[in-house]
C-alpha positions as CSV (number, residue, x, y, z in Angstrom):
1,X,130.5,86.2,-0.4
2,X,127.3,87.9,-1.2
3,X,129.3,91.0,-3.3
4,X,130.0,91.3,-6.8
5,X,132.4,89.1,-7.9
6,X,136.0,90.8,-9.4
7,X,136.0,91.0,-12.9
8,X,139.1,89.7,-13.1
9,X,138.3,86.8,-11.1
10,X,135.0,86.3,-13.0
11,X,137.3,86.4,-16.6
12,X,140.2,83.6,-15.5
13,X,137.0,81.5,-14.0
14,X,135.2,81.7,-16.8
15,X,138.4,80.9,-19.4
16,X,138.4,77.6,-18.5
17,X,135.6,76.9,-20.7
18,X,137.9,77.2,-23.7
19,X,140.2,73.9,-22.6
20,X,136.8,72.2,-22.0
21,X,135.4,72.6,-25.3
22,X,138.3,72.0,-27.1
23,X,138.7,68.7,-25.6
24,X,135.2,67.9,-25.7
25,X,134.2,69.0,-29.3
26,X,137.4,67.3,-30.8
27,X,136.7,63.9,-29.4
28,X,132.8,64.9,-30.5
29,X,133.9,65.7,-34.1
30,X,136.4,63.7,-34.7
31,X,136.6,60.0,-32.3
32,X,134.1,58.0,-34.5
33,X,135.5,59.3,-37.6
34,X,139.0,58.1,-36.7
35,X,137.5,54.5,-35.3
36,X,135.8,54.0,-38.3
37,X,137.6,55.8,-41.2
38,X,136.0,56.3,-44.8
39,X,135.6,54.3,-47.8
40,X,138.8,55.0,-48.9
41,X,140.5,53.7,-45.9
42,X,141.7,57.3,-45.0
43,X,142.3,57.1,-42.0
44,X,142.2,53.0,-41.9
45,X,139.2,51.6,-40.2
46,X,140.6,50.4,-36.5
47,X,137.4,48.2,-35.6
48,X,134.5,46.8,-36.9
49,X,131.3,49.1,-37.5
50,X,129.5,47.9,-34.9
51,X,131.8,47.0,-32.4
52,X,133.0,50.6,-32.4
53,X,129.3,51.9,-32.3
54,X,128.3,49.5,-29.2
55,X,131.9,50.2,-27.3
56,X,131.1,53.8,-27.6
57,X,127.6,53.8,-26.9
58,X,128.6,51.7,-23.5
59,X,131.5,53.8,-22.4
60,X,129.0,56.7,-22.1
61,X,126.7,55.1,-20.3
62,X,128.9,53.8,-17.7
63,X,130.2,57.1,-17.8
64,X,127.3,58.5,-16.7
65,X,127.1,56.8,-13.5
66,X,130.1,58.2,-12.8
67,X,128.8,61.8,-12.1
68,X,126.4,61.8,-9.2
69,X,129.1,59.9,-6.7
70,X,131.4,62.1,-7.8
71,X,129.6,65.1,-7.6
72,X,128.3,64.2,-3.9
73,X,131.7,63.2,-3.5
74,X,132.7,66.9,-3.9
75,X,129.7,68.4,-1.9
76,X,130.7,66.6,1.0
77,X,134.6,67.3,0.9
78,X,136.3,69.2,3.4
79,X,139.5,70.5,3.0
80,X,141.8,73.4,3.6
81,X,141.8,74.3,0.0
82,X,137.9,73.5,0.0
83,X,135.2,71.3,-1.7
84,X,136.4,71.5,-5.5
85,X,139.7,72.5,-5.7
86,X,141.8,69.4,-4.6
87,X,139.5,67.4,-7.2
88,X,140.4,69.8,-10.0
89,X,144.0,70.0,-9.1
90,X,144.8,66.1,-9.2
91,X,142.2,65.0,-12.2
92,X,143.2,67.4,-14.9
93,X,146.7,66.2,-15.9
94,X,145.0,62.4,-15.9
95,X,142.5,63.9,-18.3
96,X,144.9,65.5,-20.8
97,X,147.1,62.8,-20.5
98,X,144.7,59.8,-21.5
99,X,142.6,62.4,-24.1
100,X,146.0,62.0,-26.0
101,X,146.1,58.2,-25.6
102,X,143.0,57.9,-27.2
103,X,144.4,58.5,-30.5
104,X,147.2,55.9,-30.5
105,X,145.6,52.7,-30.6
106,X,147.7,49.8,-30.5
107,X,147.4,48.6,-34.3
108,X,146.9,50.4,-37.4
109,X,144.2,48.4,-38.9
110,X,140.9,46.7,-37.9
111,X,141.5,44.4,-34.8
112,X,140.1,43.9,-31.7
113,X,143.1,45.2,-29.5
114,X,141.8,48.7,-30.8
115,X,138.5,47.9,-29.8
116,X,139.5,46.8,-26.4
117,X,142.1,49.7,-26.5
118,X,139.2,52.3,-26.8
119,X,136.5,50.9,-24.6
120,X,138.9,51.3,-21.9
121,X,140.8,54.5,-22.6
122,X,137.7,55.9,-23.5
123,X,136.3,55.1,-20.0
124,X,139.1,56.4,-18.1
125,X,139.2,59.5,-20.2
126,X,135.4,60.2,-19.0
127,X,136.4,59.4,-15.6
128,X,139.0,61.9,-15.0
129,X,136.8,64.5,-17.4
130,X,134.3,64.2,-14.5
131,X,136.3,64.5,-11.9
132,X,137.9,67.4,-13.2
133,X,135.2,69.1,-15.0
134,X,132.1,68.2,-12.5
135,X,133.6,69.9,-9.7
136,X,134.9,73.0,-11.8
137,X,130.9,73.8,-12.9
138,X,129.8,73.3,-9.8
139,X,132.0,76.3,-8.5
140,X,129.7,78.7,-10.2
141,X,127.0,79.1,-7.9
142,X,128.9,79.2,-4.8
143,X,131.5,81.8,-5.9
144,X,129.3,84.0,-8.1
145,X,126.2,84.5,-6.1
146,X,124.4,87.5,-7.7
147,X,122.4,86.9,-10.8
148,X,124.3,89.3,-12.9
149,X,127.9,88.0,-11.8
150,X,126.6,84.7,-13.1
151,X,125.0,86.0,-16.3
152,X,128.3,87.8,-16.9
153,X,130.0,84.9,-16.3
154,X,128.3,82.1,-18.5
155,X,128.4,85.0,-21.2
156,X,132.3,85.1,-20.9
157,X,132.4,81.2,-21.0
158,X,130.4,81.1,-24.3
159,X,133.1,83.6,-26.0
160,X,136.2,81.4,-24.2
161,X,134.5,78.2,-24.8
162,X,133.8,79.7,-28.5
163,X,137.6,79.7,-28.6
164,X,137.9,76.3,-27.6
165,X,135.1,75.1,-30.2
166,X,137.4,76.9,-33.0
167,X,140.5,74.7,-32.0
168,X,138.3,71.6,-32.1
169,X,136.3,72.6,-35.2
170,X,138.5,75.0,-37.2
171,X,142.3,74.3,-36.6
172,X,142.0,70.6,-35.6
173,X,141.3,69.6,-39.3
174,X,144.1,71.7,-40.7
175,X,146.5,70.2,-37.5
176,X,145.3,66.4,-38.6
177,X,146.2,67.3,-42.1
178,X,149.5,68.8,-41.5
179,X,151.0,66.6,-38.5
180,X,147.8,63.9,-37.7
181,X,145.9,62.6,-35.1
182,X,148.2,62.2,-32.5
183,X,150.3,65.4,-32.6
184,X,146.7,67.2,-32.9
185,X,145.5,65.8,-29.8
186,X,148.8,66.7,-28.0
187,X,148.0,70.4,-28.7
188,X,144.1,70.4,-27.8
189,X,145.5,68.3,-24.7
190,X,147.8,70.8,-23.4
191,X,145.6,73.7,-24.0
192,X,143.3,72.0,-22.0
193,X,145.6,71.2,-19.3
194,X,146.9,75.5,-18.9
195,X,143.0,76.6,-19.5
196,X,141.9,74.8,-16.4
197,X,144.5,75.9,-14.3
198,X,144.1,79.1,-15.1
199,X,139.9,79.1,-14.4
200,X,140.6,77.5,-10.9
201,X,143.1,80.3,-10.2
202,X,140.0,82.8,-10.4
203,X,138.0,80.7,-8.6
204,X,140.0,79.8,-5.8
205,X,140.1,82.5,-3.1
206,X,136.2,82.9,-3.2
207,X,135.9,79.1,-3.3
208,X,137.8,78.5,-0.3
209,X,135.6,81.5,1.4
210,X,132.4,79.8,0.2
211,X,133.5,76.4,1.6
212,X,134.4,77.9,5.1
213,X,130.8,79.4,5.1
214,X,129.1,76.3,4.1
215,X,131.4,73.8,6.7
216,X,130.6,76.8,9.6
217,X,126.9,76.4,9.0
218,X,126.5,72.5,8.6
219,X,128.4,69.9,10.1
220,X,130.5,67.6,8.1
221,X,128.7,65.2,6.3
222,X,130.4,61.3,5.8
223,X,130.6,60.3,2.4
224,X,128.7,57.0,1.8
225,X,126.6,55.3,-1.3
226,X,123.4,55.3,0.7
227,X,123.7,59.2,1.7
228,X,124.6,59.9,-2.4
229,X,121.9,58.0,-3.4
230,X,119.3,60.1,-0.9
231,X,120.5,63.2,-1.9
232,X,120.5,62.3,-5.5
233,X,117.2,61.1,-5.0
234,X,116.3,64.4,-3.2
235,X,117.3,66.6,-6.2
236,X,115.2,64.8,-8.4
237,X,112.1,65.7,-6.5
238,X,113.1,69.8,-7.5
239,X,110.3,70.3,-10.0
240,X,112.5,72.4,-11.4
241,X,115.0,70.5,-12.5
242,X,113.0,67.8,-13.4
243,X,111.5,69.8,-16.2
244,X,115.5,71.4,-17.4
245,X,117.1,68.3,-17.6
246,X,114.8,66.7,-20.5
247,X,114.7,69.7,-22.2
248,X,118.5,70.3,-21.9
249,X,119.3,66.6,-23.2
250,X,116.9,66.8,-25.9
251,X,118.1,70.1,-27.2
252,X,122.0,69.0,-26.7
253,X,121.3,65.7,-28.2
254,X,120.0,67.1,-31.4
255,X,122.9,69.5,-31.3
256,X,125.4,66.6,-31.4
257,X,123.6,64.5,-34.3
258,X,123.9,67.4,-36.3
259,X,127.8,68.4,-35.3
260,X,128.5,64.5,-35.4
261,X,127.5,64.0,-38.8
262,X,129.2,66.7,-40.6
263,X,132.7,65.1,-41.1
264,X,130.6,62.5,-43.3
265,X,128.1,65.0,-44.4
266,X,131.4,66.8,-46.0
267,X,132.6,63.5,-47.3
268,X,129.9,61.9,-48.7
269,X,127.9,64.9,-50.0
270,X,130.4,67.6,-50.7
271,X,132.8,65.5,-52.0
272,X,135.5,66.6,-50.0
273,X,137.6,64.1,-48.3
274,X,140.0,67.0,-46.6
275,X,139.4,67.8,-42.9
276,X,139.5,71.6,-44.2
277,X,136.0,71.3,-45.3
278,X,134.5,70.4,-41.8
279,X,136.7,73.5,-40.5
280,X,134.6,75.6,-43.1
281,X,131.6,74.3,-42.3
282,X,131.9,74.2,-38.5
283,X,133.6,77.5,-38.7
284,X,130.6,79.6,-40.6
285,X,128.3,78.1,-37.3
286,X,130.6,79.4,-35.3
287,X,131.2,82.8,-36.8
288,X,127.5,83.3,-37.0
289,X,127.4,82.3,-32.8
290,X,129.7,85.0,-32.2
291,X,128.1,87.5,-34.0
292,X,124.4,86.8,-32.4
293,X,126.0,86.4,-28.9
294,X,125.8,90.1,-27.8
295,X,122.2,89.9,-28.8
296,X,121.3,86.6,-27.1
297,X,122.9,88.1,-23.8
298,X,120.8,91.8,-24.3
299,X,117.9,89.7,-24.6
300,X,118.3,87.5,-21.6
301,X,118.8,90.7,-19.6
302,X,115.8,92.2,-21.1
303,X,113.6,89.4,-21.1
304,X,114.9,86.4,-19.3
305,X,117.6,83.2,-19.8
306,X,114.4,81.1,-19.6
307,X,112.6,82.8,-22.7
308,X,115.5,83.0,-24.7
309,X,116.3,79.4,-24.0
310,X,113.5,78.3,-25.1
311,X,113.4,80.1,-28.6
312,X,116.7,78.4,-29.3
313,X,114.8,75.4,-28.8
314,X,112.1,76.3,-31.1
315,X,114.5,77.4,-33.7
316,X,116.3,74.5,-33.9
317,X,113.5,72.6,-34.1
318,X,112.4,74.1,-37.0
319,X,115.8,74.6,-38.7
320,X,117.5,71.2,-38.3
321,X,115.5,69.2,-40.4
322,X,116.2,71.6,-43.2
323,X,119.7,69.2,-43.2
324,X,117.9,66.9,-45.4
325,X,117.9,68.8,-48.6
326,X,121.2,71.1,-47.7
327,X,123.5,70.3,-50.9
328,X,120.9,68.4,-52.9
329,X,119.3,71.5,-54.6
330,X,119.5,71.6,-58.3
331,X,121.7,74.3,-59.5
332,X,123.5,75.7,-56.9
333,X,126.8,74.8,-56.0
334,X,126.9,71.4,-53.0
335,X,129.7,73.4,-50.9
336,X,127.8,76.7,-50.9
337,X,124.4,75.0,-50.2
338,X,126.5,73.0,-47.1
339,X,128.1,76.2,-46.0
340,X,124.8,78.5,-46.3
341,X,123.1,75.5,-44.1
342,X,126.0,76.1,-41.3
343,X,125.8,79.2,-40.8
344,X,122.4,79.5,-39.2
345,X,123.5,76.5,-36.9
346,X,124.8,79.2,-34.9
347,X,121.6,80.7,-33.5
348,X,120.6,77.0,-31.8
349,X,124.2,76.9,-30.8
350,X,124.2,80.3,-28.9
351,X,121.3,79.5,-26.1
352,X,122.6,76.0,-25.5
353,X,126.1,77.2,-25.1
354,X,125.0,79.9,-22.9
355,X,122.3,79.2,-20.4
356,X,122.5,75.9,-18.8
357,X,125.3,76.6,-16.2
358,X,123.3,79.4,-15.2
359,X,120.1,77.9,-15.2
360,X,121.4,75.1,-13.2
361,X,122.7,77.4,-10.5
362,X,119.0,79.1,-10.3
363,X,117.9,75.4,-9.5
364,X,120.5,75.0,-6.8
365,X,119.3,78.2,-5.3
366,X,115.8,77.5,-5.6
367,X,116.7,73.9,-3.9
368,X,118.6,75.6,-1.2
369,X,115.1,77.7,-0.6
370,X,113.4,74.5,-0.2
371,X,116.0,72.1,1.6
372,X,118.1,75.0,3.4
373,X,121.2,72.5,1.9
374,X,124.0,73.6,-0.7
375,X,124.2,70.5,-2.9
376,X,125.8,72.1,-6.2
377,X,127.8,69.6,-7.8
378,X,124.6,67.0,-7.2
379,X,122.2,68.9,-9.1
380,X,125.3,69.5,-12.1
381,X,126.1,65.9,-11.3
382,X,122.7,64.5,-11.9
383,X,122.3,66.6,-15.2
384,X,125.6,65.5,-16.4
385,X,124.2,62.2,-15.4
386,X,121.3,61.8,-18.0
387,X,123.1,64.5,-20.5
388,X,125.8,61.7,-20.8
389,X,123.1,58.8,-21.4
390,X,121.4,61.3,-23.7
391,X,124.7,61.7,-25.7
392,X,125.2,58.1,-25.9
393,X,121.8,57.7,-27.2
394,X,122.3,60.4,-29.6
395,X,125.3,59.1,-30.7
396,X,123.9,55.7,-31.2
397,X,120.9,57.0,-33.3
398,X,123.4,58.8,-35.6
399,X,125.5,55.7,-36.1
400,X,121.9,53.7,-36.8
401,X,120.9,56.6,-39.4
402,X,124.8,56.4,-40.8
403,X,124.2,52.4,-41.3
404,X,120.9,53.3,-43.4
405,X,123.3,55.1,-45.7
406,X,126.3,57.4,-45.7
407,X,128.3,57.1,-48.9
408,X,128.3,59.3,-52.2
409,X,126.0,56.6,-54.0
410,X,123.5,56.7,-50.8
411,X,123.3,59.3,-48.5
412,X,120.0,58.8,-47.2
413,X,121.2,58.0,-43.3
414,X,122.9,61.6,-43.8
415,X,119.8,63.2,-44.8
416,X,117.6,61.9,-41.9
417,X,119.8,63.3,-39.6
418,X,118.4,66.7,-39.7
419,X,115.0,65.8,-39.4
420,X,115.9,63.1,-36.3
421,X,117.4,66.3,-34.6
422,X,114.7,68.3,-34.9
423,X,112.2,65.9,-33.4
424,X,114.1,65.6,-30.3
425,X,114.4,69.6,-30.1
426,X,110.7,69.9,-30.7
427,X,110.3,67.7,-27.4
428,X,112.6,69.4,-25.6
429,X,111.0,72.8,-26.2
430,X,107.2,71.3,-25.4
431,X,108.8,69.9,-22.0
432,X,110.9,73.6,-21.3
433,X,107.5,75.4,-21.6
434,X,106.7,74.2,-17.7
435,X,110.1,75.9,-16.8
436,X,108.9,79.2,-14.7
437,X,112.1,80.3,-12.3
438,X,112.7,83.9,-12.3
439,X,116.6,85.0,-13.1
440,X,117.0,86.4,-9.2
441,X,115.7,83.3,-7.3
442,X,114.7,84.4,-3.8
443,X,111.7,83.3,-1.9
444,X,109.7,86.3,-2.8
445,X,110.8,85.9,-6.6
446,X,110.0,82.4,-6.1
447,X,106.5,82.9,-4.6
448,X,105.7,85.4,-6.7
449,X,106.5,83.3,-10.0
450,X,105.5,80.4,-8.7
451,X,102.2,79.0,-11.1
452,X,99.0,79.2,-9.3
């Protein structure tokens, strides 16, 4: 298991990010807009503004607390298919079906039934998404033991993830215009289902082998809430994990706010009420991400993942606040201003899409050196918990800003999103400066890199 992971297996496993990104980014981009509608009632508002806001915020908070328990459950599972595979096999079909149901509320207008429906289906989707996605992500450190394999996998994950983001950000808008939200969701769900099972095929053999090794080295551990909480508490004593967590959630929160405001920006500021305008903006950002990705990976190999990830945060902190003036400069067509701004969003998108999974894998290796335990899923799940709490807070902050003003006559809330996202990312950069783990985590490299 310490040898190189075959190229074909690496590519298959990495391809799973296509479906995951298609599903998650489609939800992030359109769900709030679908339920709140716009000033012209297209689509019709399906719930009160603050009711929908509270449902999404509370739903994401509740979801966040599922992750550590599911992660620990995955870490302690013993089966002939290994620790992670049974979760992905069983949960993925439910995740896909429930995603479709998100876009089929019981009533066409603004009703309390729609609010209750959104709360229930949103919670179920998040639950099965975690049951499928958490164990899938946790496979990385156990199937890829070498640093170059991990960097290669996360690089390919970004490439496939970009394809998934294209489905969400570029294709979903025209699909909605052509066939509506429900059939758009059906297409995205099928893509996600196939993608995840293909990825599982790439990881299957090494996952089973890794689980057998771990089972031979350590006795089976019985699942209990108390032991799960103890495992989570132990992970939170990892000093590098405690540095990475807040920096990531702040960075990702800033990105989510910029992405989430784009449908409202296109409608109110650019004066475009068609979904294709949103696809044009997001497609511009994705195009630049693809162009710079080889350079980002090259720089990570030459310097380190840590440095390039920090540079991405620093650029985002400086660039995001400029969103306040994009579309408001005199003498320049507003659509040109929007596209020009969207292009450079691709630069901070590249690091936050590329490095987090690999950094967590390094942190789990560091934890194994410190504790002699392998608890990959607990670390990924704890990160996901705080990420989701931060995502809920970012969504709440975005909605609060939109409440200040999100129309053509009063776009103040939209303009404030950029400065708010910049504040989040500069805070993340400041915290991340205390991260010091090397790319190849061994007892010797850790002892050498540790600050005195």
